[in-house]
GUKOLTOR-501675 format. One line per field, with one value per residue: z, y, x of N, C-alpha, C, O in turn; residue number from 1. Coordinates in steps of 0.05 Angstrom, whole numbers, plus 5000, padded with zeros to 4 digits. Example, Ala and Ser with C-alpha at 12.3 -4.5 7.8 and 13.67 -1.06 7.14 Angstrom:
n.z <- [5156:5142] .
n.y <- [4886:4955] .
n.x <- [5264:5257] .
ca.z <- [5156:5143] .
ca.y <- [4910:4979] .
ca.x <- [5246:5273] .
c.z <- [5156:5157] .
c.y <- [4934:5001] .
c.x <- [5264:5258] .
o.z <- [5169:5161] .
o.y <- [4934:5023] .
o.x <- [5285:5268] .
num <- [1:2] .
//
This chain:
n.z <- [2536:2601:2632:2675:2658:2624:2648:2653:2668:2684:2681:2710:2703:2748:2775:2827:2848:2823:2793:2794:2761:2755:2712:2713:2714:2664:2632:2627:2663:2702:2761:2816:2838:2874:2889:2875:2902:2863:2855:2855:2829:2797:2789:2808:2778:2796:2837:2807:2773:2811:2824:2774:2769:2815:2805:2758:2707:2639:2604:2602:2607:2593:2609:2562:2562:2517:2485:2478:2425:2403:2398:2421:2483:2539:2584:2559:2533:2578:2596:2553:2559:2608:2596:2562:2600:2631:2593:2589:2640:2645:2621:2571:2580:2551:2536:2527:2503:2517:2495:2539:2547:2589:2630:2685:2698:2690:2729:2775:2770:2777:2830:2858:2846:2875:2925:2952:2998:2993:3011:3011:2957:2933:2949:2921:2867:2826:2822:2807:2758:2731:2729:2695:2648:2638:2634:2588:2551:2553:2536:2485:2458:2447:2476:2464:2425:2445:2466:2516] .
n.y <- [4551:4527:4462:4458:4491:4460:4434:4407:4421:4388:4390:4367:4384:4392:4399:4414:4407:4418:4376:4363:4352:4343:4346:4315:4351:4340:4328:4276:4240:4236:4264:4265:4326:4341:4376:4434:4477:4491:4552:4602:4654:4660:4608:4578:4595:4633:4605:4564:4594:4612:4563:4550:4589:4578:4526:4532:4523:4507:4494:4484:4435:4426:4382:4358:4341:4309:4285:4216:4208:4243:4295:4363:4375:4402:4400:4399:4449:4481:4468:4489:4544:4552:4541:4585:4627:4615:4623:4679:4693:4672:4694:4682:4627:4567:4543:4486:4443:4375:4314:4279:4238:4196:4194:4206:4165:4120:4132:4126:4071:4049:4065:4039:3985:3983:3980:4028:4069:4097:4152:4170:4162:4203:4246:4240:4227:4265:4286:4239:4229:4274:4259:4215:4241:4275:4237:4210:4251:4263:4214:4214:4242:4296:4335:4330:4359:4405:4439:4432] .
n.x <- [3342:3341:3351:3316:3275:3247:3207:3142:3075:3017:2945:2886:2824:2775:2707:2707:2760:2827:2868:2939:3001:3071:3127:3193:3256:3279:3237:3216:3190:3128:3102:3057:3028:2992:2931:2891:2841:2784:2766:2714:2718:2768:2779:2825:2869:2907:2934:2956:2989:3026:3051:3073:3112:3144:3163:3189:3164:3157:3118:3047:2999:2933:2883:2837:2774:2745:2685:2668:2659:2694:2679:2670:2645:2607:2642:2692:2690:2692:2744:2774:2762:2786:2840:2849:2845:2890:2931:2928:2945:2996:3046:3095:3095:3080:3015:2978:2925:2905:2881:2844:2809:2774:2812:2804:2769:2803:2843:2812:2800:2851:2862:2820:2833:2879:2861:2848:2816:2750:2743:2796:2808:2777:2807:2856:2847:2844:2896:2923:2898:2917:2971:2968:2951:2995:3037:3021:3025:3080:3102:3086:3122:3119:3145:3198:3224:3247:3305:3354] .
ca.z <- [2557:2618:2636:2693:2644:2607:2664:2643:2688:2673:2697:2706:2713:2759:2782:2855:2850:2799:2797:2783:2759:2745:2701:2723:2699:2637:2617:2621:2680:2714:2789:2826:2853:2891:2876:2886:2899:2840:2866:2838:2813:2776:2786:2813:2760:2812:2850:2786:2765:2831:2820:2749:2775:2835:2793:2732:2687:2612:2589:2618:2591:2605:2599:2546:2563:2494:2486:2466:2396:2395:2397:2444:2499:2559:2601:2542:2530:2603:2596:2534:2572:2629:2582:2553:2624:2638:2573:2597:2665:2645:2598:2566:2585:2531:2547:2507:2513:2510:2496:2563:2551:2608:2649:2713:2701:2692:2755:2795:2768:2790:2859:2868:2845:2896:2951:2965:3008:2978:3019:3001:2928:2927:2953:2903:2840:2807:2817:2792:2730:2719:2723:2670:2625:2633:2624:2560:2535:2552:2521:2456:2445:2441:2491:2458:2406:2459:2473:2543] .
ca.y <- [4542:4508:4437:4463:4504:4440:4421:4409:4418:4379:4397:4353:4404:4382:4420:4421:4408:4417:4357:4373:4334:4358:4329:4319:4373:4332:4324:4248:4226:4252:4259:4280:4351:4346:4390:4460:4481:4507:4574:4614:4678:4654:4579:4566:4605:4646:4584:4551:4613:4611:4538:4552:4605:4564:4502:4540:4507:4518:4488:4474:4418:4424:4359:4365:4318:4306:4264:4191:4212:4262:4321:4381:4378:4423:4398:4407:4478:4492:4465:4508:4570:4552:4544:4613:4642:4610:4638:4707:4697:4660:4705:4667:4599:4555:4528:4469:4424:4348:4296:4263:4221:4173:4194:4204:4137:4103:4137:4113:4043:4043:4068:4017:3960:3984:3980:4054:4074:4116:4179:4176:4164:4229:4265:4237:4218:4287:4287:4215:4234:4292:4243:4199:4260:4284:4215:4205:4273:4260:4191:4220:4255:4324:4352:4323:4378:4428:4434:4443] .
ca.x <- [3325:3355:3337:3294:3254:3233:3186:3115:3055:2991:2922:2861:2805:2750:2689:2714:2789:2843:2891:2963:3024:3094:3148:3219:3269:3286:3212:3213:3170:3107:3097:3034:3034:2969:2909:2884:2812:2775:2750:2693:2726:2788:2781:2851:2889:2928:2949:2971:3010:3047:3065:3088:3136:3160:3175:3201:3150:3159:3093:3024:2981:2906:2868:2814:2756:2728:2666:2678:2657:2714:2668:2673:2621:2607:2666:2714:2688:2702:2773:2784:2761:2806:2866:2851:2851:2918:2948:2928:2959:3023:3062:3119:3092:3062:2992:2966:2906:2912:2859:2846:2785:2773:2835:2794:2759:2827:2854:2794:2804:2877:2859:2803:2848:2899:2846:2848:2789:2734:2749:2823:2806:2767:2829:2879:2840:2849:2925:2930:2889:2937:2995:2962:2951:3022:3054:3014:3036:3109:3108:3079:3146:3113:3163:3226:3236:3259:3332:3361] .
c.z <- [2574:2621:2654:2679:2625:2623:2651:2666:2674:2693:2689:2719:2722:2767:2811:2859:2823:2806:2782:2782:2747:2734:2716:2706:2670:2620:2610:2637:2693:2743:2798:2841:2870:2875:2890:2883:2875:2851:2846:2819:2790:2775:2790:2796:2776:2826:2830:2776:2785:2829:2795:2755:2794:2824:2766:2709:2660:2596:2608:2599:2606:2593:2586:2545:2540:2499:2473:2436:2385:2393:2423:2458:2519:2576:2584:2537:2555:2604:2576:2545:2593:2617:2572:2577:2632:2619:2580:2622:2665:2620:2596:2571:2565:2545:2524:2520:2502:2514:2520:2568:2570:2628:2678:2718:2705:2720:2777:2794:2782:2820:2871:2868:2866:2924:2966:2973:2994:2985:3009:2971:2919:2929:2932:2874:2819:2801:2801:2762:2716:2712:2697:2645:2618:2622:2595:2542:2531:2534:2491:2442:2439:2454:2483:2440:2419:2468:2500:2541] .
c.y <- [4522:4483:4441:4475:4485:4427:4427:4404:4409:4384:4379:4371:4391:4405:4430:4425:4407:4399:4367:4351:4350:4338:4334:4341:4366:4327:4295:4234:4246:4244:4276:4305:4359:4360:4417:4463:4498:4529:4585:4635:4670:4625:4567:4576:4618:4626:4569:4569:4613:4586:4538:4567:4589:4540:4507:4523:4522:4515:4477:4459:4417:4401:4368:4341:4317:4284:4239:4193:4230:4291:4337:4384:4401:4423:4406:4437:4492:4491:4485:4537:4573:4556:4572:4632:4639:4624:4667:4712:4688:4670:4690:4637:4588:4540:4513:4453:4396:4330:4278:4246:4198:4173:4192:4176:4118:4107:4124:4083:4034:4044:4046:3991:3959:3985:4006:4060:4097:4145:4187:4178:4192:4250:4264:4231:4240:4289:4263:4218:4253:4278:4227:4217:4267:4261:4209:4226:4269:4236:4195:4233:4284:4343:4349:4344:4402:4420:4446:4467] .
c.x <- [3341:3338:3313:3270:3239:3210:3159:3096:3029:2969:2899:2840:2779:2732:2695:2744:2802:2867:2915:2985:3046:3115:3174:3233:3276:3261:3208:3191:3151:3104:3073:3043:3011:2947:2905:2854:2806:2756:2731:2703:2745:2795:2809:2874:2912:2946:2967:2994:3033:3064:3083:3114:3155:3175:3188:3190:3151:3133:3072:3006:2954:2892:2842:2795:2736:2707:2678:2677:2679:2705:2672:2646:2625:2633:2691:2714:2699:2733:2786:2784:2782:2834:2870:2858:2880:2937:2950:2944:2988:3039:3088:3118:3072:3040:2979:2943:2914:2888:2862:2821:2790:2797:2826:2783:2782:2840:2838:2798:2830:2875:2842:2818:2870:2887:2848:2819:2776:2741:2777:2824:2797:2789:2851:2872:2847:2879:2934:2921:2908:2963:2991:2962:2979:3040:3047:3025:3066:3117:3102:3103:3141:3133:3192:3239:3250:3287:3338:3379] .
o.z <- [2564:2615:2650:2687:2611:2612:2640:2682:2655:2717:2666:2744:2706:2765:2817:2872:2803:2822:2759:2800:2730:2746:2730:2685:2653:2596:2588:2626:2695:2750:2788:2855:2881:2851:2912:2864:2868:2855:2822:2795:2767:2762:2777:2799:2769:2826:2836:2771:2777:2832:2796:2746:2790:2832:2753:2694:2658:2578:2626:2577:2629:2568:2597:2530:2544:2515:2457:2422:2361:2388:2444:2446:2518:2580:2595:2536:2553:2613:2582:2541:2595:2627:2574:2574:2639:2627:2578:2625:2683:2602:2615:2567:2563:2564:2504:2544:2482:2536:2522:2591:2566:2641:2694:2740:2722:2732:2795:2815:2796:2834:2893:2887:2873:2943:2991:2958:2983:2967:2999:2960:2901:2914:2926:2857:2797:2778:2784:2744:2693:2691:2680:2624:2595:2604:2579:2520:2509:2519:2474:2417:2428:2445:2493:2439:2406:2476:2507:2561] .
o.y <- [4503:4482:4428:4471:4494:4410:4448:4386:4421:4383:4376:4373:4380:4428:4453:4444:4398:4406:4376:4335:4367:4317:4354:4348:4384:4321:4290:4219:4270:4220:4298:4304:4381:4357:4421:4452:4517:4523:4577:4634:4674:4617:4547:4567:4613:4628:4563:4559:4614:4586:4527:4559:4588:4534:4488:4511:4546:4530:4462:4469:4408:4400:4384:4322:4323:4266:4242:4180:4232:4309:4325:4393:4417:4444:4420:4450:4512:4510:4496:4552:4594:4571:4583:4650:4659:4636:4679:4734:4695:4654:4685:4624:4598:4525:4524:4450:4394:4331:4262:4241:4183:4153:4177:4165:4100:4088:4112:4070:4014:4027:4036:3975:3938:3990:4006:4058:4115:4162:4210:4195:4203:4270:4284:4231:4234:4292:4265:4210:4250:4284:4227:4209:4267:4266:4203:4220:4271:4238:4180:4234:4297:4365:4363:4345:4417:4398:4468:4478] .
o.x <- [3352:3315:3292:3248:3221:3196:3154:3100:3021:2972:2892:2839:2764:2740:2688:2752:2791:2884:2913:2986:3042:3119:3177:3222:3277:3263:3198:3176:3157:3104:3069:3063:3010:2944:2914:2842:2820:2732:2731:2698:2738:2814:2815:2896:2935:2970:2990:3016:3056:3088:3105:3136:3179:3198:3197:3205:3147:3127:3078:2999:2953:2888:2827:2800:2713:2712:2697:2694:2683:2720:2677:2627:2644:2645:2709:2735:2712:2746:2807:2803:2795:2851:2892:2874:2893:2957:2971:2955:3003:3044:3102:3138:3050:3045:2971:2942:2928:2876:2882:2814:2809:2801:2838:2786:2780:2848:2849:2799:2830:2885:2848:2817:2879:2901:2849:2801:2789:2745:2780:2838:2808:2790:2863:2890:2856:2887:2951:2936:2914:2975:3009:2972:2987:3055:3065:3035:3077:3136:3112:3104:3159:3136:3210:3264:3263:3292:3328:3387] .
num <- [1:2:3:4:5:6:7:8:9:10:11:12:13:14:15:16:17:18:19:20:21:22:23:24:25:26:27:28:29:30:31:32:33:34:35:36:37:38:39:40:41:42:43:44:45:46:47:48:49:50:51:52:53:54:55:56:57:58:59:60:61:62:63:64:65:66:67:68:69:70:71:72:73:74:75:76:77:78:79:80:81:82:83:84:85:86:87:88:89:90:91:92:93:94:95:96:97:98:99:100:101:102:103:104:105:106:107:108:109:110:111:112:113:114:115:116:117:118:119:120:121:122:123:124:125:126:127:128:129:130:131:132:133:134:135:136:137:138:139:140:141:142:143:144:145:146:147:148] .
//
């Protein structure tokens, strides 16, 4: 696997938008990649598949919004279904879920503390939440076992 194939894409699945973040080629840092609309039919899967190919992504991390108790609720079930759809659309690309409890709340807190206006927060909160998900995943060391 080349260094470029170690890139990881993280997804913060919202009901309207899907926030995206991409790791650097070495899988060390996370950068926002914006968001894509969550369409009705396939919910953004085609757009994400295009990004995976364009950026030579080796792994996709789907944020799993567990309940504070750790149980799977409606939003987590939706994320699990979405991860399954991605697995079907992304042959050869690993798709994992990652506990992302409170990532959107933390992203909103960061934006509010940075005096970002409400309208702008709506535009960037999903991508920032995806960055927080991805950075947590990368810092956990889960991506280190792969060799360039």
